[in-house]
N, C-alpha and C positions, 0 to 999 in steps of 0.2 A: 502493500499500498503505501502509498503517494504520499512523504513527510511535510512536502511544502505547503506556504498559506496560512493560514490560523496560524497553524500547528508550532511548535519550535523545534527543529530541527532535533536536537541533542538530549537526551533526555534526561539531563541535569538541568535542563532549561526547561521543557516538558512538564518537569517536577515542579516547578515551581510558579508557573503557568500551570499546571490542574491543581494543586492547591487553591490558588487565588481564583480559580472558574469555578471550580466546583463548590467553594464556601459564600460566593455573589452568585452563583443563579439557587442552592438554595437559599440563600437569603433574603435573597428580590426574585424570587419563584413565585408571586402570586401578580406583582408590574411588570413581570416579564415575562408572563402566561406559562410559565413549565409545570404540566401537570405531575398529581398528585405519583401516575408511574415513572414519569423519566427523574422526577428528586428520588427517587427511593433505590429507581436503576444504576443513578448515579452513586449517591452512598454507597452503593455494592459494590461498584467497580472504585471506588474511593480505598476501599478496604481491601479489594485486590490489591492495589497498584500501594497501597503503603504497608503491606507483606511481600511483595513481589520484588520491586524497585532496591529496596535496602539490600536482599540477597541478589540481586544482581551484581550491585557493586561492592560488595564484599568477598572481598578472594576467599575465603573462606568456604564461603557459601554455592559462589554463582560459578552454579554445573550450566552444563547445556541445555538440560532440562527448565533449571531455571529462566537461564536465561530466554526461554524460546513461553514459555508461559506468560515470564514481563513481556514480551513482543506481542505474545495473543491481547494480553490484558489493552495493552497500551492500542491497540488497533480497535481493537471492542468500545474504549472511552471513546476516543476518534471519532468511531463509529457512530456513540448516541452524541457527542456536541454538533455535531453535524447534524443530524436530526434534529435536537433542540433549540440550531440556534435558525433553523430551519423553517419553523414554527414559529418564533417569535416576529411581532408585525412589527416591522418597518417603525410603526409610530410609536410601539410603548420604545425605544430605543432611547437611550440620550447621552452624550457623549461620553459620559462618566460610563457606562455601558457598552462604546464602544472600546474607549481606553486600555479599559480595562481585560475584556473580554476577549482582545485585540482585531474586531469585528470592522469592518471597514466597512460606509457606506451602497449597496448595491447600485450598482449603475445602470439604468433604465436602455436596454437597447435600441435605435433609431431603424428606420426599416432601410432597405436599402435602396437606393434610386436605381431606377429602369436604366438597362444597356441598351443606350438608342444604338452605337454604335456596331458593324457587322465583323464577325474575326477574320484574320485574313490567314486562309487556309494553304498549306501545301500539302498535296499527294506522293507519295515517293513509291513504285512497285519496287517493293523488297521479294519477288518471286513465291515462286508455291504459294499461292495467289494470296502474299500478303500485302497488304500497307499499310506505310505506316503516316501516319497526318496527321500537320505538327497546326497547332491554333497560333495567332500571333496579337498582340494587340496595334492596332491600325496605327502607323508611325513607329513602330520598335520591331521592323520585320529584324531585321538581324540576330534575336535568338528568341527561340520561345518562349512565353509569358501568360500573364492571365488576365485577365482586367477585373483593375483594382473591387469593383461591384460587385464580381463573380467570385459563384464556392464553388462555383462545379461544373464542368461542360459538358449538354445536352450533342447527343451524338447519333442519328439516325439515318441508316440508308434502305436501298429498297433494290430487292434484288427480283427482276421482271417484273413485269406491267400493273402488274393488283397491287393495290398497299392491304395488309394486314387489316387485321379487329383490329379495333381502335385498345385497346387497356388500359 
């Protein structure tokens, strides 16, 4: 599981973050709309973390099994926190909430504009009935490029003279 984003990468920093976040979410559960079930699950995972994390840091107890268990608990904590954070209404978050929980304001996506230009196409016969198709942005035909407002290219071809049924 990816460690990038809201949560610190290093376990020591995560330990500090989780201690702060768990206490903050429990204390402010009502104002942040955190369900009783999630508060209970958070407390349970906090208990597991508070046992496994110190064991994984102690050279006398840090076995492969303990480290794997600590990693599993961390993954479960991150999943639960993402679920909790996803359920908090944006209007309920204050600047203090955002700073304490390391939550950034969600950016509203904007609709992409309609693409009004046609791409430049080049077809190359490769042999054995294979064709390479290159799409290029008009004005930049020296290298393959994708229009900045496009996510993908839709390609349709017709073999014969009867179009297929619409799907």
